[in-house]
C-alpha positions in Angstrom: 31.0 14.0 -81.5 32.7 11.2 -80.1 33.4 13.0 -76.8 29.8 14.1 -76.5 28.6 10.8 -76.8 31.0 9.5 -74.2 30.0 12.6 -71.7 26.6 11.7 -71.9 27.0 8.0 -71.3 29.2 9.0 -68.0 26.5 11.5 -66.7 23.8 10.3 -64.2 20.4 11.4 -64.4 18.6 11.9 -60.8 15.4 11.0 -62.6 16.6 7.4 -63.8 17.9 6.5 -60.3 15.9 3.5 -59.0 15.5 2.8 -55.3 16.9 -0.5 -54.5 14.0 -2.8 -53.7 14.8 -4.3 -50.6 12.7 -7.4 -50.3 14.8 -9.1 -47.4 14.2 -6.5 -45.0 10.5 -6.7 -45.6 10.5 -10.3 -45.2 12.5 -10.4 -42.1 10.3 -7.4 -40.6 7.1 -9.9 -41.1 8.8 -12.8 -39.9 9.5 -10.8 -36.8 6.6 -9.3 -36.5 4.6 -12.5 -36.7 6.8 -14.4 -34.0 6.4 -11.5 -31.5 2.4 -11.9 -32.1 2.5 -15.5 -31.6 4.8 -15.1 -28.6 2.2 -12.1 -27.2 -0.8 -14.4 -28.0 0.7 -17.6 -26.2 1.4 -15.7 -23.0 -2.3 -14.0 -23.0 -4.0 -17.4 -23.4 -1.8 -19.5 -21.3 -3.7 -19.8 -18.0 -0.4 -20.9 -16.5 1.2 -17.6 -16.4 -1.5 -16.3 -13.9 -1.6 -12.9 -14.8 -4.1 -12.0 -12.3 -1.3 -13.2 -9.5 1.2 -11.1 -11.4 -0.6 -8.0 -10.9 -1.9 -8.4 -7.4 2.2 -8.7 -6.5 3.7 -6.2 -9.1 3.4 -3.5 -6.7 3.0 -5.3 -3.3 4.9 -3.8 -0.4 7.3 -6.4 0.3 8.0 -6.5 -3.6 8.8 -3.0 -3.8 10.8 -3.2 -0.3 13.0 -5.7 -2.0 13.4 -3.6 -5.0 14.5 -0.5 -3.0 17.1 -2.9 -1.2 18.2 -4.1 -4.5 18.5 -0.5 -5.7 20.4 0.6 -2.6 22.8 -2.5 -2.7 23.6 -1.7 -6.4 24.3 2.1 -5.8 26.5 1.6 -2.3 28.4 -1.5 -3.8 29.2 0.3 -7.7 30.4 3.7 -5.6 32.7 1.7 -3.6 33.7 -0.1 -6.7 34.5 3.1 -8.7 36.6 4.6 -5.5 38.3 1.0 -5.2 38.7 1.0 -8.9 40.0 4.2 -9.4 42.9 3.5 -6.9 43.7 0.1 -8.3 44.1 1.7 -12.4 46.3 4.5 -11.0 48.3 1.6 -8.9 48.7 -0.4 -12.0 49.9 2.5 -14.1 52.3 3.7 -11.6 56.2 3.1 -11.9 56.4 1.6 -8.2 56.7 -1.9 -8.6 55.2 -3.0 -5.4 52.0 -0.7 -6.1 52.0 -2.5 -9.5 52.1 -5.9 -8.3 49.8 -5.5 -5.4 46.9 -4.0 -7.5 47.5 -6.7 -10.7 47.4 -9.5 -7.9 44.2 -7.9 -6.5 42.3 -7.8 -9.9 43.6 -11.4 -10.8 42.5 -12.7 -7.5 38.9 -11.4 -7.4 38.0 -11.8 -11.1 39.1 -15.5 -10.8 37.3 -15.8 -7.7 33.3 -16.5 -8.6 31.1 -14.4 -6.9 28.8 -16.9 -5.2 31.9 -18.3 -3.8 33.2 -15.2 -2.2 29.7 -14.5 -0.7 29.5 -17.6 0.8 33.4 -17.3 2.2 32.5 -13.9 3.7 29.1 -15.2 5.2 31.0 -17.8 7.0 33.8 -15.6 8.1 33.3 -16.5 11.5 34.2 -20.3 11.0 37.7 -19.0 10.1 37.8 -15.9 12.5 35.6 -16.0 15.1 36.6 -13.0 16.8 38.2 -9.6 15.0 40.8 -7.7 16.7 41.5 -4.1 16.1 44.0 -2.9 18.7 42.3 -2.8 22.4 38.9 -3.6 20.5 38.0 -7.4 20.0 34.5 -7.7 18.6 32.6 -11.1 17.1 32.8 -11.4 13.7 29.4 -12.0 13.1 28.4 -8.6 14.4 30.9 -7.1 12.0 30.4 -8.9 8.9 26.7 -9.1 8.8 24.4 -10.2 6.1 24.2 -6.8 4.3 27.7 -6.2 5.2 29.0 -9.6 3.3 26.8 -8.7 0.4 28.3 -5.0 0.1 32.0 -6.4 0.8 31.3 -9.4 -1.7 30.1 -7.0 -4.3 32.8 -4.3 -3.9 35.5 -6.7 -4.0 34.3 -8.7 -7.1 33.0 -5.7 -9.3 36.3 -3.3 -8.4 38.5 -5.6 -10.0 36.7 -5.1 -13.3 36.2 -1.5 -12.7 40.2 -1.2 -12.3 40.5 -2.4 -15.7 37.9 -0.4 -17.0 39.6 2.8 -15.6 43.1 1.5 -16.7 41.8 1.4 -20.3 40.2 4.9 -20.1 43.7 6.3 -18.7 45.5 4.5 -21.5 43.4 5.8 -24.2 44.7 9.4 -23.1 47.4 10.6 -25.5 50.4 10.5 -23.4 52.1 13.7 -24.7 49.8 15.7 -22.5 51.2 13.7 -19.5 54.8 14.6 -20.7 53.8 18.0 -21.2 52.3 18.3 -17.7 55.4 16.6 -16.3 57.4 19.3 -18.2 55.6 22.3 -16.9 56.0 20.9 -13.1 52.3 20.1 -12.6 52.1 17.5 -9.6 51.0 13.9 -10.6 47.9 14.0 -8.4 46.4 17.3 -10.0 47.1 16.0 -13.6 45.3 12.9 -12.7 42.3 14.7 -11.6 42.1 17.7 -13.8 43.8 16.5 -17.2 43.6 13.0 -17.4 40.5 11.8 -16.0 38.2 14.2 -17.5 39.3 13.1 -20.8 39.6 9.3 -20.0 35.8 9.6 -18.8 34.8 9.3 -22.7 36.2 5.9 -23.0 35.2 5.0 -19.2 31.4 5.9 -19.3 30.0 3.2 -21.7 31.6 0.1 -20.2 31.2 1.5 -16.8 27.4 1.9 -17.1 27.2 -1.5 -18.3 29.0 -2.7 -15.5 26.5 -1.0 -13.3 23.6 -2.8 -15.0 25.5 -6.0 -14.6 25.8 -4.8 -10.8 22.3 -4.4 -10.5 21.3 -8.0 -12.0 24.1 -9.4 -10.0 22.8 -8.5 -6.7 20.2 -11.3 -7.4 23.2 -13.9 -6.4 23.2 -12.4 -2.6 19.6 -14.3 -2.0 22.0 -17.3 -1.1 22.9 -15.6 2.0 19.3 -14.6 2.7 19.8 -10.8 2.2 16.2 -9.7 1.8 16.7 -8.1 -1.8 14.1 -8.6 -4.8 14.5 -12.0 -5.5 15.0 -13.0 -2.0 11.7 -11.6 -1.3 9.8 -12.7 -4.3 11.0 -16.1 -3.3 9.8 -15.9 0.6 6.3 -15.1 -1.0 6.6 -17.9 -3.6 7.6 -20.4 -0.7 3.8 -19.5 1.0 1.8 -19.4 -2.1 3.1 -21.7 -4.7 2.9 -19.1 -7.5 6.6 -19.5 -8.6 6.0 -18.5 -12.2 4.1 -15.3 -12.0 6.3 -14.2 -9.1 9.4 -15.1 -11.1 7.9 -12.5 -13.6 7.2 -10.1 -11.5 11.2 -10.1 -10.9 11.9 -10.1 -14.4 9.5 -7.0 -15.0 11.5 -5.0 -12.3 15.2 -5.9 -13.7 13.8 -4.8 -17.1 12.4 -1.5 -15.7 15.9 -0.9 -14.1 18.0 -1.9 -17.0 15.6 0.6 -19.2 16.3 3.4 -16.9 20.1 2.8 -16.6 20.1 2.6 -20.3 18.4 6.0 -20.8 20.9 7.3 -18.2 23.8 6.1 -19.8 22.7 7.8 -23.2 22.7 11.3 -21.5 25.8 10.6 -19.6 27.7 9.9 -22.8 26.1 12.9 -24.6 27.4 15.0 -21.2 31.3 13.9 -21.8 31.2 13.9 -25.4 30.1 17.7 -25.6 32.7 19.7 -27.4 34.8 16.7 -28.7 36.4 18.8 -31.6 37.8 21.5 -29.3 39.4 18.7 -26.8 42.9 19.6 -28.0 42.8 23.5 -27.9 41.1 23.2 -24.4 43.5 20.3 -23.1 46.0 23.0 -24.1 44.4 25.9 -22.1 44.2 23.7 -19.0 47.4 22.7 -19.0 48.8 26.4 -19.2 46.4 27.3 -16.6 47.0 24.4 -14.1 50.7 25.2 -14.9 50.3 28.6 -13.4 48.7 27.3 -10.4 51.2 24.9 -9.5 54.0 27.6 -9.8 52.2 30.1 -7.6 
């Protein structure tokens, strides 16, 4: 009888389980909703926001042209940064001391130099080197490093240093045993990086790399200091004529929010693509090693 009593005490009856009342969640939710309503009410009732002006310039041709230039500049700079970053990361992981030091110095230099300072240096490069000589060809520096050229070169130099660290972290995340197995099978280093290491490293690379792309999109606003006609510069040009500073800054904010939202959604799908079949990574990697070893032996 004693054991039956103890058993009945230890049994949990589902009908007797009561849901935990989370009053804190309700209070926090109500407080946030109230703050949002107050902010929206303030924005709608404050005439200084000048929402009619906001609507008039939101889809104006000059603003959309500046938006297109911003996207173009970000895509070109990020594409070049990825190429340079991959090369720097491989050099950083190389056993060659010279390549290792050169890569480390590049990363340190352009991470330590503020982008604004770098852009101004490139924009005024003609003060240091009025002409650029390439063998038999001599050109004026201002013809080579234009406003667009300075913006692309500056963003690429700056962002490639950060991309290099992202790719290096991804390469380190791959099991070193797979590299050793590839070397034992006689697979060349370049083929091993392209077909074995990088595909697996992408799962660790994609999240920070897409975050870096979002950062590049927003960072393009800095190139307005060298009169690059991107989104912010285009809006500032309108503001200088109309003196509608606040609504035009809201236009810029709106389009940056749209770009960030699109990139965030794209990031989710890209991560899902590289994470597919994660459970079978080891067996797939083993099969790939065998196939590449056969190709290398031909």
